[in-house]
C-alpha positions in Angstrom: 0.2 31.9 -7.2 1.4 28.6 -5.4 2.4 24.9 -6.0 1.3 22.1 -4.4 3.4 19.6 -4.5 2.8 15.3 -4.5 4.6 12.5 -4.6 2.8 10.0 -6.7 4.4 6.4 -6.1 3.1 2.5 -5.7 4.0 -0.8 -6.8 2.2 -0.4 -10.1 0.3 2.5 -11.9 -2.1 3.1 -14.5 -2.9 6.6 -16.5 -5.4 5.5 -19.4 -6.8 8.0 -21.9 -8.3 6.5 -24.8 -8.4 3.1 -23.0 -11.5 1.1 -24.0 -13.3 -2.7 -23.8 -11.0 -5.6 -23.9 -7.8 -3.3 -24.1 -7.0 -1.0 -20.8 -3.6 1.0 -22.1 -1.3 3.8 -19.9 0.1 6.5 -20.4 4.0 7.2 -19.7 3.1 9.8 -17.4 0.5 10.4 -14.8 -2.9 12.4 -16.7 -4.5 15.8 -15.5 -8.2 13.4 -15.4 -7.1 10.6 -13.1 -5.1 13.2 -10.6 -7.9 15.1 -10.5 -10.0 12.6 -9.6 -7.8 11.5 -6.7 -8.4 14.8 -5.1 -12.3 15.2 -6.0 -12.3 11.1 -3.7 -10.4 12.9 -1.3 -12.3 16.1 -1.3 -15.5 13.8 -0.8 -17.0 15.3 -4.3 -19.7 12.9 -5.8 -19.8 11.9 -9.2 -21.6 14.5 -10.2 -19.8 17.5 -8.5 -18.9 20.7 -10.4 -15.1 20.1 -11.3 -14.3 23.9 -12.5 -12.1 24.5 -9.3 -10.1 21.7 -9.6 -9.6 21.7 -13.6 -8.6 25.5 -13.2 -5.1 24.1 -11.3 -2.5 24.3 -14.0 -1.1 20.8 -13.6 2.3 19.5 -14.3 4.3 16.3 -13.6 8.3 14.8 -13.5 9.0 11.5 -13.9 11.6 10.7 -11.6 11.4 7.2 -11.8 9.6 6.5 -15.4 8.9 2.7 -14.0 8.5 -0.2 -16.3 5.4 -1.2 -18.6 3.6 -4.4 -17.8 0.4 -6.3 -19.2 -1.7 -8.7 -17.6 -4.2 -10.8 -19.0 -7.4 -11.2 -17.5 -10.6 -14.0 -18.3 -13.6 -12.6 -16.8 -16.9 -14.7 -17.0 -20.2 -13.3 -17.0 -23.3 -15.1 -17.2 -25.8 -15.6 -19.4 -29.1 -13.8 -17.3 -31.4 -13.7 -20.2 -30.7 -17.0 -21.0 -30.0 -16.6 -24.4 -26.9 -19.3 -24.5 -25.7 -21.5 -21.6 -22.9 -20.6 -20.9 -20.9 -18.0 -20.0 -19.4 -15.5 -21.9 -15.1 -15.4 -21.7 -13.7 -11.7 -22.1 -10.3 -11.3 -22.9 -8.7 -8.2 -21.9 -5.5 -7.0 -21.5 -4.4 -4.5 -18.5 -0.8 -2.1 -19.0 0.2 -0.8 -15.6 3.4 1.0 -14.8 5.2 -0.9 -12.3 7.6 0.4 -9.8 7.0 4.3 -11.0 7.8 7.3 -9.2 5.8 11.1 -10.1 6.4 14.3 -8.6 3.2 16.5 -9.7 2.2 19.4 -8.8 -0.9 21.9 -9.2 -0.2 25.7 -9.0 -3.4 27.8 -8.3 -4.4 29.8 -4.5 -2.5 28.9 -2.1 -5.8 28.9 0.2 -7.3 26.2 -1.6 -3.9 24.2 -2.3 -4.1 24.4 1.5 -7.6 22.6 1.7 -6.6 20.0 -1.0 -3.3 19.1 1.1 -5.8 18.8 4.3 -8.2 16.4 2.7 -5.2 14.0 0.4 -4.3 13.4 4.1 -7.4 12.9 5.4 -9.2 11.9 2.6 -13.3 10.7 2.8 -12.8 8.3 -0.1 -10.0 5.9 -0.9 -7.1 7.2 -2.9 -5.6 5.3 -6.0 -3.5 5.9 -8.9 -5.5 5.4 -12.0 -7.4 2.6 -10.9 -8.8 0.6 -8.1 -6.1 -1.8 -7.6 -3.1 1.0 -7.7 -3.3 2.4 -4.1 -0.2 4.9 -3.3 2.1 4.7 -1.3 3.1 7.4 1.6 3.7 10.3 1.9 1.5 11.5 -1.2 2.4 15.8 0.0 5.3 16.8 -0.4 4.8 20.2 0.2 3.3 23.8 -1.2 6.0 25.9 -2.5 5.5 29.5 -3.1 7.0 28.9 -6.4 4.6 28.4 -10.3 4.5 25.3 -11.1 7.3 24.9 -13.8 9.8 26.5 -11.6 8.8 24.1 -9.1 9.4 21.3 -10.9 12.5 22.2 -12.3 13.9 23.1 -8.6 12.3 20.7 -6.5 15.5 17.9 -5.7 14.9 14.3 -7.0 12.0 12.3 -4.8 13.6 8.7 -5.0 16.9 6.8 -5.4 18.4 5.6 -8.5 16.8 8.2 -10.6 18.0 9.6 -13.9 20.4 12.3 -14.7 17.7 13.7 -17.3 14.2 13.9 -15.6 10.8 14.1 -18.5 8.4 16.9 -17.6 5.0 17.4 -19.1 3.3 20.5 -18.0 -0.1 21.9 -19.7 0.2 25.2 -21.5 -2.2 28.3 -22.5 0.2 28.8 -25.7 1.8 25.8 -28.8 1.5 23.0 -27.0 3.6 19.9 -27.6 0.3 17.8 -28.2 -3.1 17.9 -27.3 -4.8 15.4 -24.8 -8.0 14.7 -24.5 -7.6 15.2 -20.8 -9.3 17.4 -18.6 -12.6 15.7 -16.2 -16.0 17.5 -17.2 -17.9 15.2 -15.4 -17.4 11.5 -13.5 -20.7 10.4 -13.8 -20.9 6.4 -14.6 -23.4 7.3 -17.2 -21.7 10.0 -19.4 -18.1 10.7 -18.6 -17.2 13.9 -20.1 -13.6 15.0 -21.3 -12.5 18.4 -22.4 -8.7 19.1 -23.9 -5.4 21.0 -22.7 -2.4 21.6 -24.6 0.8 19.9 -22.4 4.8 21.0 -23.8 7.5 18.5 -22.5 10.8 19.1 -21.7 13.9 17.5 -20.1 15.3 19.0 -16.2 18.9 18.2 -15.9 19.9 17.0 -12.3 23.6 16.1 -13.0 25.1 18.5 -10.6 25.8 17.0 -7.2 23.9 19.6 -5.4 20.2 18.7 -7.1 21.7 14.4 -6.2 19.4 12.9 -3.5 21.8 11.6 -1.1 21.2 8.4 -0.4 25.1 7.8 1.8 24.3 6.2 5.3 26.7 6.8 7.8 26.1 3.9 10.5 28.4 5.9 12.7 26.7 9.0 13.1 24.8 8.3 16.3 27.8 7.2 18.0 29.1 10.5 17.3 
């Protein structure tokens, strides 16, 4: 089994699970349902497509920079087309985002299928976004396909951004006893009837305090003149 490693970074991201109506919250880490949706968009799958192959991939994510949670206040106006009221309806909404976060996401599965996904992300059929349409990702998205299994790949891949913490949070799904249960497996993206299943997730921290694992950020301005 191999692991496809992805860089999920943008000025804004939003990873909601239980968001409804006026309050649209975000999780602290990317959700499998949203990232599978991004892969489905890259592959050109429709809303009614079979997602079983994507859902079968084991998913994990590491927070290289957790970012700051911010709230965007909206006033949305809707006209009364049935003429029951003279004025417009006004909806007040609160939308939560993660600002300047950077995540390392991984999918473990068959090497050939992962390479198909890799090419699709580099040449997507539909636009890609990180949780909401207003959150397009920055490039590059694909880091590499690792020959390691998912947990090992998330533990060993050096930090992918500057100013990351020494201790990086990791969430990884498991078939055994989980740290928590999340309703985060997309069974159908049909807008008339979205269906989500459950998955178990474990959480731990990886220590990148060792100098050999830290990102090299020092710039030698004279190196090109030697």
